[in-house]
VOPA-945351 format. One record per residue (C-alpha): residue number from 1; residue in one letter; x, z, y. Coordinates in steps of 0.05 Angstrom, whole numbers. Example, Ala and Ser with C-alpha at 12.3 -4.5 7.8 and 13.67 -1.06 7.14 Angstrom:
% residues 2
+------+------+--------+--------+--------+
: resi : resn :      x :      z :      y :
+------+------+--------+--------+--------+
:    1 :    a :    246 :    156 :    -90 :
:    2 :    s :    273 :    143 :    -21 :
+------+------+--------+--------+--------+
***
This chain:
% residues 456
+------+------+--------+--------+--------+
: resi : resn :      x :      z :      y :
+------+------+--------+--------+--------+
:    1 :    m :     58 :   -593 :    -72 :
:    2 :    a :     47 :   -597 :      4 :
:    3 :    a :      0 :   -545 :     32 :
:    4 :    d :    -37 :   -601 :     70 :
:    5 :    a :    -45 :   -650 :     11 :
:    6 :    k :   -120 :   -652 :     24 :
:    7 :    q :   -161 :   -631 :     82 :
:    8 :    s :   -206 :   -566 :     79 :
:    9 :    p :   -277 :   -579 :     90 :
:   10 :    v :   -307 :   -573 :    157 :
:   11 :    v :   -355 :   -517 :    133 :
:   12 :    f :   -327 :   -476 :     71 :
:   13 :    d :   -377 :   -470 :     18 :
:   14 :    a :   -343 :   -414 :    -29 :
:   15 :    a :   -402 :   -421 :    -82 :
:   16 :    r :   -380 :   -496 :   -104 :
:   17 :    f :   -312 :   -475 :   -125 :
:   18 :    r :   -308 :   -462 :   -203 :
:   19 :    t :   -230 :   -453 :   -213 :
:   20 :    f :   -176 :   -419 :   -182 :
:   21 :    r :   -112 :   -449 :   -205 :
:   22 :    f :    -39 :   -421 :   -209 :
:   23 :    l :      6 :   -480 :   -204 :
:   24 :    a :     80 :   -478 :   -195 :
:   25 :    r :    131 :   -425 :   -181 :
:   26 :    d :    205 :   -433 :   -156 :
:   27 :    l :    263 :   -385 :   -136 :
:   28 :    d :    320 :   -423 :   -104 :
:   29 :    a :    392 :   -410 :    -98 :
:   30 :    h :    383 :   -383 :    -28 :
:   31 :    g :    327 :   -333 :    -45 :
:   32 :    r :    271 :   -375 :    -23 :
:   33 :    v :    210 :   -366 :    -62 :
:   34 :    t :    158 :   -419 :    -67 :
:   35 :    l :     88 :   -402 :   -100 :
:   36 :    g :     33 :   -456 :   -110 :
:   37 :    y :    -43 :   -444 :   -121 :
:   38 :    a :   -110 :   -490 :   -115 :
:   39 :    l :   -181 :   -488 :   -115 :
:   40 :    d :   -206 :   -535 :   -163 :
:   41 :    e :   -169 :   -607 :   -148 :
:   42 :    e :   -188 :   -599 :    -75 :
:   43 :    i :   -152 :   -546 :    -37 :
:   44 :    f :    -77 :   -529 :    -47 :
:   45 :    f :    -43 :   -470 :    -19 :
:   46 :    v :     33 :   -457 :    -15 :
:   47 :    e :     59 :   -388 :     -1 :
:   48 :    r :    133 :   -376 :     15 :
:   49 :    f :    179 :   -318 :     16 :
:   50 :    e :    248 :   -307 :     39 :
:   51 :    l :    286 :   -253 :     -3 :
:   52 :    p :    348 :   -214 :     26 :
:   53 :    v :    405 :   -241 :    -28 :
:   54 :    e :    481 :   -230 :    -14 :
:   55 :    a :    504 :   -300 :    -37 :
:   56 :    p :    479 :   -360 :    -67 :
:   57 :    l :    445 :   -345 :   -136 :
:   58 :    a :    473 :   -374 :   -197 :
:   59 :    d :    423 :   -402 :   -250 :
:   60 :    a :    433 :   -347 :   -293 :
:   61 :    d :    414 :   -300 :   -235 :
:   62 :    r :    348 :   -336 :   -227 :
:   63 :    e :    335 :   -341 :   -299 :
:   64 :    g :    340 :   -265 :   -308 :
:   65 :    v :    284 :   -248 :   -258 :
:   66 :    d :    239 :   -303 :   -286 :
:   67 :    g :    192 :   -246 :   -311 :
:   68 :    l :    186 :   -213 :   -241 :
:   69 :    l :    179 :   -280 :   -204 :
:   70 :    a :    118 :   -295 :   -250 :
:   71 :    l :     87 :   -228 :   -236 :
:   72 :    l :     92 :   -237 :   -164 :
:   73 :    h :     63 :   -310 :   -168 :
:   74 :    w :      4 :   -281 :   -200 :
:   75 :    v :     -7 :   -214 :   -159 :
:   76 :    a :      4 :   -258 :    -90 :
:   77 :    g :    -48 :   -303 :   -113 :
:   78 :    v :   -103 :   -253 :    -97 :
:   79 :    s :   -100 :   -273 :    -23 :
:   80 :    y :   -126 :   -343 :    -38 :
:   81 :    y :   -169 :   -328 :    -95 :
:   82 :    k :   -209 :   -285 :    -46 :
:   83 :    t :   -230 :   -348 :     -5 :
:   84 :    a :   -281 :   -366 :    -57 :
:   85 :    v :   -277 :   -318 :   -114 :
:   86 :    p :   -290 :   -368 :   -172 :
:   87 :    e :   -309 :   -347 :   -240 :
:   88 :    t :   -251 :   -387 :   -275 :
:   89 :    i :   -178 :   -375 :   -274 :
:   90 :    s :   -126 :   -427 :   -296 :
:   91 :    c :    -52 :   -408 :   -306 :
:   92 :    e :    -18 :   -475 :   -310 :
:   93 :    a :     54 :   -446 :   -306 :
:   94 :    g :     41 :   -402 :   -366 :
:   95 :    s :    -10 :   -346 :   -383 :
:   96 :    p :     11 :   -272 :   -363 :
:   97 :    p :     30 :   -229 :   -424 :
:   98 :    p :    -22 :   -176 :   -438 :
:   99 :    a :      5 :   -117 :   -397 :
:  100 :    a :     12 :   -165 :   -336 :
:  101 :    a :    -62 :   -191 :   -351 :
:  102 :    a :    -89 :   -118 :   -351 :
:  103 :    l :    -54 :   -113 :   -286 :
:  104 :    l :    -85 :   -174 :   -258 :
:  105 :    e :   -154 :   -155 :   -284 :
:  106 :    a :   -153 :    -93 :   -246 :
:  107 :    l :   -124 :   -121 :   -181 :
:  108 :    y :   -171 :   -180 :   -176 :
:  109 :    s :   -234 :   -135 :   -192 :
:  110 :    e :   -229 :    -64 :   -168 :
:  111 :    g :   -168 :    -86 :   -121 :
:  112 :    l :   -220 :   -130 :    -88 :
:  113 :    g :   -274 :    -77 :    -87 :
:  114 :    e :   -275 :    -62 :    -11 :
:  115 :    f :   -276 :   -136 :      0 :
:  116 :    a :   -336 :   -147 :    -43 :
:  117 :    y :   -370 :    -87 :    -16 :
:  118 :    a :   -361 :   -111 :     58 :
:  119 :    n :   -376 :   -181 :     45 :
:  120 :    g :   -445 :   -163 :      5 :
:  121 :    l :   -428 :   -195 :    -61 :
:  122 :    p :   -475 :   -189 :   -114 :
:  123 :    a :   -421 :   -153 :   -159 :
:  124 :    l :   -346 :   -140 :   -163 :
:  125 :    p :   -309 :   -204 :   -180 :
:  126 :    r :   -290 :   -200 :   -258 :
:  127 :    p :   -247 :   -260 :   -272 :
:  128 :    g :   -212 :   -258 :   -339 :
:  129 :    f :   -138 :   -272 :   -348 :
:  130 :    p :   -130 :   -293 :   -420 :
:  131 :    p :    -65 :   -259 :   -439 :
:  132 :    g :     -7 :   -302 :   -467 :
:  133 :    a :     44 :   -284 :   -521 :
:  134 :    p :     75 :   -214 :   -511 :
:  135 :    r :    147 :   -219 :   -484 :
:  136 :    e :    205 :   -184 :   -520 :
:  137 :    a :    212 :   -111 :   -499 :
:  138 :    g :    264 :   -108 :   -439 :
:  139 :    p :    325 :    -67 :   -440 :
:  140 :    a :    325 :      8 :   -443 :
:  141 :    r :    316 :     45 :   -375 :
:  142 :    p :    376 :     59 :   -337 :
:  143 :    p :    405 :    131 :   -358 :
:  144 :    a :    414 :    146 :   -284 :
:  145 :    l :    381 :    127 :   -215 :
:  146 :    e :    444 :    113 :   -175 :
:  147 :    r :    418 :     57 :   -129 :
:  148 :    m :    347 :     63 :   -107 :
:  149 :    l :    303 :     13 :    -64 :
:  150 :    v :    252 :     49 :    -20 :
:  151 :    p :    199 :      3 :     14 :
:  152 :    i :    180 :     32 :     84 :
:  153 :    g :    121 :     17 :    129 :
:  154 :    g :    141 :     57 :    190 :
:  155 :    g :     96 :    115 :    179 :
:  156 :    k :    106 :    189 :    159 :
:  157 :    d :    104 :    177 :     82 :
:  158 :    s :    158 :    130 :     77 :
:  159 :    a :    203 :    174 :    119 :
:  160 :    v :    192 :    235 :     75 :
:  161 :    a :    202 :    191 :     11 :
:  162 :    l :    270 :    163 :     37 :
:  163 :    e :    295 :    230 :     53 :
:  164 :    i :    275 :    256 :    -16 :
:  165 :    a :    314 :    198 :    -45 :
:  166 :    r :    371 :    207 :      4 :
:  167 :    r :    375 :    286 :    -21 :
:  168 :    s :    383 :    265 :    -92 :
:  169 :    g :    451 :    239 :    -74 :
:  170 :    a :    428 :    168 :    -98 :
:  171 :    e :    450 :    108 :    -55 :
:  172 :    t :    386 :     94 :    -17 :
:  173 :    v :    371 :     26 :     10 :
:  174 :    l :    311 :     12 :     49 :
:  175 :    f :    266 :    -50 :     44 :
:  176 :    s :    205 :    -81 :     84 :
:  177 :    v :    166 :   -140 :     83 :
:  178 :    g :    172 :   -159 :    157 :
:  179 :    d :    205 :   -120 :    209 :
:  180 :    a :    149 :    -89 :    252 :
:  181 :    p :    173 :    -41 :    310 :
:  182 :    p :    154 :     21 :    274 :
:  183 :    i :    195 :     -2 :    212 :
:  184 :    a :    255 :    -20 :    249 :
:  185 :    r :    253 :     42 :    289 :
:  186 :    t :    250 :     84 :    223 :
:  187 :    a :    309 :     44 :    192 :
:  188 :    e :    345 :     61 :    256 :
:  189 :    v :    330 :    136 :    248 :
:  190 :    a :    349 :    138 :    177 :
:  191 :    r :    414 :     98 :    186 :
:  192 :    l :    408 :     70 :    117 :
:  193 :    e :    421 :     -6 :     93 :
:  194 :    h :    355 :    -41 :    109 :
:  195 :    l :    334 :   -106 :     73 :
:  196 :    v :    282 :   -148 :    100 :
:  197 :    a :    240 :   -199 :     64 :
:  198 :    r :    194 :   -249 :    103 :
:  199 :    r :    131 :   -274 :     76 :
:  200 :    r :     92 :   -337 :    101 :
:  201 :    l :     22 :   -345 :     80 :
:  202 :    d :     -5 :   -416 :     75 :
:  203 :    p :    -29 :   -437 :    146 :
:  204 :    q :    -89 :   -465 :    117 :
:  205 :    l :   -114 :   -393 :     97 :
:  206 :    a :   -129 :   -380 :    174 :
:  207 :    t :   -170 :   -447 :    179 :
:  208 :    l :   -205 :   -432 :    122 :
:  209 :    n :   -226 :   -366 :    144 :
:  210 :    a :   -250 :   -395 :    209 :
:  211 :    s :   -294 :   -440 :    176 :
:  212 :    g :   -327 :   -390 :    129 :
:  213 :    a :   -282 :   -374 :     73 :
:  214 :    l :   -291 :   -301 :     44 :
:  215 :    n :   -243 :   -257 :     79 :
:  216 :    g :   -227 :   -181 :     75 :
:  217 :    h :   -182 :   -130 :     48 :
:  218 :    v :   -134 :   -145 :     -9 :
:  219 :    p :    -92 :   -103 :    -55 :
:  220 :    i :    -30 :   -114 :     -9 :
:  221 :    t :     12 :    -59 :    -31 :
:  222 :    a :     15 :    -91 :   -100 :
:  223 :    i :     45 :   -153 :    -70 :
:  224 :    v :     93 :   -114 :    -29 :
:  225 :    s :    117 :    -77 :    -93 :
:  226 :    c :    125 :   -142 :   -131 :
:  227 :    v :    171 :   -170 :    -75 :
:  228 :    a :    206 :   -106 :    -74 :
:  229 :    l :    219 :   -114 :   -151 :
:  230 :    l :    243 :   -187 :   -147 :
:  231 :    t :    292 :   -163 :    -87 :
:  232 :    a :    318 :   -101 :   -127 :
:  233 :    a :    330 :   -137 :   -185 :
:  234 :    l :    371 :   -191 :   -151 :
:  235 :    r :    409 :   -141 :   -112 :
:  236 :    g :    431 :   -103 :   -173 :
:  237 :    l :    392 :    -35 :   -157 :
:  238 :    d :    367 :     14 :   -208 :
:  239 :    a :    298 :     29 :   -182 :
:  240 :    v :    242 :     14 :   -132 :
:  241 :    v :    218 :     77 :   -106 :
:  242 :    m :    142 :     78 :    -71 :
:  243 :    a :    113 :    128 :    -19 :
:  244 :    n :     45 :    137 :    -48 :
:  245 :    e :     15 :    199 :    -52 :
:  246 :    r :    -36 :    228 :   -105 :
:  247 :    s :    -92 :    224 :    -47 :
:  248 :    a :    -88 :    147 :    -52 :
:  249 :    s :   -125 :    147 :   -119 :
:  250 :    s :   -184 :    178 :    -86 :
:  251 :    g :   -240 :    130 :    -74 :
:  252 :    n :   -285 :    119 :    -15 :
:  253 :    v :   -354 :    102 :    -46 :
:  254 :    v :   -387 :     86 :   -109 :
:  255 :    w :   -416 :     16 :   -110 :
:  256 :    d :   -436 :    -30 :   -172 :
:  257 :    g :   -420 :     29 :   -214 :
:  258 :    v :   -350 :     27 :   -194 :
:  259 :    e :   -312 :     77 :   -145 :
:  260 :    i :   -287 :     30 :    -90 :
:  261 :    n :   -221 :     50 :    -62 :
:  262 :    h :   -188 :     23 :      0 :
:  263 :    q :   -123 :     45 :    -26 :
:  264 :    f :   -132 :     19 :   -103 :
:  265 :    s :    -68 :    -14 :   -108 :
:  266 :    k :    -29 :     48 :    -80 :
:  267 :    g :    -63 :     91 :   -129 :
:  268 :    a :    -40 :    119 :   -199 :
:  269 :    t :    -78 :     70 :   -240 :
:  270 :    v :    -40 :     11 :   -210 :
:  271 :    e :     25 :     50 :   -216 :
:  272 :    r :     16 :     55 :   -287 :
:  273 :    l :     -7 :    -12 :   -299 :
:  274 :    l :     49 :    -45 :   -262 :
:  275 :    r :     99 :     -1 :   -295 :
:  276 :    a :     74 :    -32 :   -364 :
:  277 :    a :     75 :   -102 :   -333 :
:  278 :    l :    150 :    -87 :   -310 :
:  279 :    a :    172 :    -65 :   -377 :
:  280 :    e :    144 :   -125 :   -407 :
:  281 :    s :    176 :   -174 :   -356 :
:  282 :    g :    244 :   -163 :   -389 :
:  283 :    s :    266 :   -119 :   -329 :
:  284 :    a :    308 :    -57 :   -335 :
:  285 :    l :    278 :    -35 :   -265 :
:  286 :    e :    249 :     33 :   -257 :
:  287 :    f :    185 :     41 :   -214 :
:  288 :    f :    148 :    100 :   -189 :
:  289 :    s :    121 :    134 :   -127 :
:  290 :    i :    160 :    194 :   -112 :
:  291 :    l :    104 :    224 :    -70 :
:  292 :    r :     51 :    220 :   -127 :
:  293 :    p :     54 :    297 :   -139 :
:  294 :    s :     34 :    308 :    -66 :
:  295 :    s :    -25 :    310 :    -27 :
:  296 :    e :    -20 :    272 :     48 :
:  297 :    l :    -28 :    345 :     76 :
:  298 :    a :     39 :    369 :     45 :
:  299 :    v :     72 :    302 :     63 :
:  300 :    a :     51 :    318 :    135 :
:  301 :    r :     82 :    389 :    129 :
:  302 :    a :    146 :    362 :    104 :
:  303 :    f :    147 :    310 :    159 :
:  304 :    a :    134 :    358 :    211 :
:  305 :    s :    202 :    388 :    200 :
:  306 :    m :    235 :    318 :    207 :
:  307 :    p :    232 :    311 :    283 :
:  308 :    s :    282 :    257 :    288 :
:  309 :    y :    228 :    211 :    261 :
:  310 :    h :    172 :    233 :    304 :
:  311 :    g :    189 :    186 :    364 :
:  312 :    a :    195 :    125 :    315 :
:  313 :    f :    137 :    124 :    268 :
:  314 :    t :     66 :     99 :    278 :
:  315 :    s :     13 :     99 :    224 :
:  316 :    c :    -38 :     60 :    264 :
:  317 :    n :    -53 :     -7 :    235 :
:  318 :    a :    -69 :    -38 :    301 :
:  319 :    v :      7 :    -41 :    308 :
:  320 :    f :     12 :    -88 :    245 :
:  321 :    l :    -44 :   -135 :    268 :
:  322 :    s :    -22 :   -210 :    258 :
:  323 :    d :    -60 :   -231 :    319 :
:  324 :    p :    -11 :   -214 :    380 :
:  325 :    e :    -71 :   -211 :    425 :
:  326 :    r :   -102 :   -154 :    388 :
:  327 :    r :    -38 :   -120 :    361 :
:  328 :    a :    -29 :    -52 :    393 :
:  329 :    s :     42 :    -27 :    417 :
:  330 :    s :     29 :     43 :    390 :
:  331 :    w :    -25 :     91 :    367 :
:  332 :    c :    -93 :     63 :    387 :
:  333 :    c :   -123 :    136 :    385 :
:  334 :    d :   -192 :    109 :    364 :
:  335 :    c :   -186 :     94 :    290 :
:  336 :    p :   -196 :    133 :    225 :
:  337 :    k :   -119 :    128 :    213 :
:  338 :    c :   -100 :    159 :    283 :
:  339 :    r :   -150 :    216 :    275 :
:  340 :    f :   -129 :    234 :    199 :
:  341 :    v :    -53 :    235 :    217 :
:  342 :    f :    -71 :    274 :    278 :
:  343 :    l :   -111 :    322 :    235 :
:  344 :    v :    -59 :    335 :    181 :
:  345 :    l :      0 :    339 :    222 :
:  346 :    a :    -28 :    388 :    275 :
:  347 :    p :    -30 :    449 :    232 :
:  348 :    f :     45 :    449 :    224 :
:  349 :    s :     57 :    427 :    299 :
:  350 :    e :     48 :    448 :    371 :
:  351 :    p :     -8 :    424 :    417 :
:  352 :    a :     43 :    402 :    465 :
:  353 :    h :     85 :    359 :    411 :
:  354 :    m :     26 :    327 :    387 :
:  355 :    r :      8 :    303 :    453 :
:  356 :    e :     80 :    278 :    457 :
:  357 :    i :     69 :    236 :    399 :
:  358 :    f :      3 :    207 :    411 :
:  359 :    g :     -2 :    210 :    485 :
:  360 :    r :    -67 :    248 :    485 :
:  361 :    d :   -100 :    310 :    447 :
:  362 :    l :   -149 :    279 :    400 :
:  363 :    l :   -182 :    346 :    385 :
:  364 :    e :   -201 :    357 :    456 :
:  365 :    e :   -244 :    294 :    461 :
:  366 :    d :   -320 :    298 :    442 :
:  367 :    s :   -326 :    227 :    435 :
:  368 :    q :   -277 :    237 :    369 :
:  369 :    f :   -321 :    286 :    334 :
:  370 :    d :   -359 :    237 :    290 :
:  371 :    g :   -298 :    207 :    267 :
:  372 :    f :   -263 :    269 :    249 :
:  373 :    a :   -327 :    294 :    213 :
:  374 :    l :   -329 :    227 :    173 :
:  375 :    l :   -258 :    245 :    145 :
:  376 :    t :   -292 :    300 :    105 :
:  377 :    a :   -346 :    250 :     84 :
:  378 :    t :   -399 :    288 :    133 :
:  379 :    g :   -443 :    236 :    159 :
:  380 :    g :   -428 :    180 :    110 :
:  381 :    h :   -370 :    162 :     64 :
:  382 :    k :   -294 :    170 :     74 :
:  383 :    p :   -273 :    111 :    121 :
:  384 :    f :   -243 :     47 :     90 :
:  385 :    e :   -174 :     65 :    114 :
:  386 :    c :   -109 :     98 :     84 :
:  387 :    v :   -133 :    165 :     93 :
:  388 :    g :   -129 :    222 :     47 :
:  389 :    e :   -181 :    263 :      4 :
:  390 :    e :   -241 :    293 :     39 :
:  391 :    e :   -217 :    361 :     11 :
:  392 :    e :   -149 :    355 :     50 :
:  393 :    s :   -187 :    339 :    115 :
:  394 :    l :   -228 :    401 :    103 :
:  395 :    a :   -164 :    441 :     88 :
:  396 :    a :   -133 :    421 :    152 :
:  397 :    i :   -193 :    440 :    191 :
:  398 :    r :   -195 :    506 :    159 :
:  399 :    l :   -118 :    512 :    173 :
:  400 :    l :   -130 :    496 :    247 :
:  401 :    a :   -195 :    542 :    254 :
:  402 :    a :   -146 :    599 :    232 :
:  403 :    d :    -90 :    581 :    278 :
:  404 :    p :    -88 :    611 :    350 :
:  405 :    r :    -52 :    553 :    373 :
:  406 :    w :   -112 :    508 :    357 :
:  407 :    r :   -173 :    544 :    342 :
:  408 :    e :   -199 :    539 :    414 :
:  409 :    h :   -194 :    467 :    418 :
:  410 :    r :   -259 :    437 :    433 :
:  411 :    l :   -266 :    397 :    367 :
:  412 :    i :   -238 :    451 :    322 :
:  413 :    r :   -296 :    495 :    346 :
:  414 :    r :   -346 :    440 :    332 :
:  415 :    l :   -319 :    425 :    267 :
:  416 :    a :   -313 :    495 :    243 :
:  417 :    a :   -385 :    506 :    270 :
:  418 :    e :   -416 :    446 :    241 :
:  419 :    v :   -380 :    412 :    187 :
:  420 :    l :   -348 :    471 :    147 :
:  421 :    p :   -416 :    504 :    137 :
:  422 :    r :   -440 :    440 :    103 :
:  423 :    h :   -387 :    445 :     45 :
:  424 :    p :   -375 :    500 :    -11 :
:  425 :    p :   -333 :    560 :     14 :
:  426 :    t :   -283 :    537 :    -41 :
:  427 :    a :   -279 :    466 :    -13 :
:  428 :    g :   -213 :    449 :     22 :
:  429 :    d :   -172 :    507 :     -1 :
:  430 :    p :   -111 :    498 :     35 :
:  431 :    s :    -65 :    529 :    -21 :
:  432 :    r :    -95 :    481 :    -68 :
:  433 :    a :    -89 :    418 :    -23 :
:  434 :    l :    -16 :    431 :    -12 :
:  435 :    a :      0 :    449 :    -81 :
:  436 :    l :     45 :    397 :   -127 :
:  437 :    g :      6 :    363 :   -180 :
:  438 :    g :     37 :    346 :   -250 :
:  439 :    e :      7 :    275 :   -259 :
:  440 :    h :     64 :    227 :   -238 :
:  441 :    f :    120 :    184 :   -263 :
:  442 :    v :    176 :    217 :   -221 :
:  443 :    p :    239 :    222 :   -268 :
:  444 :    a :    251 :    299 :   -281 :
:  445 :    a :    323 :    289 :   -246 :
:  446 :    l :    289 :    279 :   -182 :
:  447 :    m :    233 :    336 :   -185 :
:  448 :    p :    277 :    390 :   -162 :
:  449 :    h :    287 :    349 :    -96 :
:  450 :    v :    214 :    333 :    -94 :
:  451 :    r :    196 :    409 :    -92 :
:  452 :    a :    248 :    426 :    -46 :
:  453 :    v :    223 :    378 :      8 :
:  454 :    l :    147 :    377 :     -9 :
:  455 :    g :    135 :    450 :    -44 :
:  456 :    a :    147 :    496 :     12 :
+------+------+--------+--------+--------+
***
């Protein structure tokens, strides 16, 4: 169904829409995915992906990934559902089986927590996904992880994840949705095969947003995960290996009785739900985050010892803005993400090297003090950004305050004098923040490599 089948209203009134509809989905022989959605009988959306397939797909290839295609259809719909957050869901191409329904109910509620909070909605969305019949259990997991697909985003985390995967001896293939400059630079440094999928949002979405549709943060990592899983299955890989730390499970603020977490779809809850939905889909793929045992502080320590990536990576989200007029070419040096990465990388780096990476020394700028303090939830709640736990920011400050290379920096003196005394002496213990945890889904065979890279 064409995206422009009916014109959108001049002024968008979210309250008058009653049903969000999942229409048809299709994967053609060339790896082109088409996903159809609608609001009532009025506004129709089509989202498209181009997957990196090696050769035209046989009918059997496409039938074999039908469960994964359905999962992508349901998960990616959140980008369109959020325009009006109607109460009713209609799955016209088939209802999700139980594990998929549980995943979707989490993504379309807690996964839209920040969106609901920022838009002043009266409560979290709670759409129901009545489950369909359970699917038969998929085949057993592969006995060995010989070929792993590692999604990369151009930051420190994916660089550390891919190096752990490479260290294991498995064939490591990189993956991304789009090819932003930091992603391309990371792949070039890694010198590994890099598969790139392309995503095209329905162009109506921007028009509706401009006319008053609800807009804001969506659980994007869940969408990327589903695209990666579909790609991995079509390319015959064994696993999709994510780069999400345990820090991602830590929320920002409690609202409507729920912990709102900017990184909800990177957290352990969604990893567990998506693993269950994957098993239910009939796929033999493994899915786990290889960094889940670790804090971001420990990832930063490991990344500091990988200098070949230091000129390639950028974690600042201003680089990834869709609007070219607002897109930055490198670190903006004035956002929570820039401050957090600077803070956790500094204890394991020389000041001169940090200036080489960022172009500035953020810990010598008085104007940055409130932003650094907020990373510890001092003066408010932790920012809605991909930043780590308050505890590890405190731990980084403690490490820097004891480090002769950093302790005389203007902001380290202030943070030590004005922020640390507001927290218990045991808060932000560096040894605790750097220790690896035991709650994860990393296969036992890979844990020696995780410990070798992240545990020291």
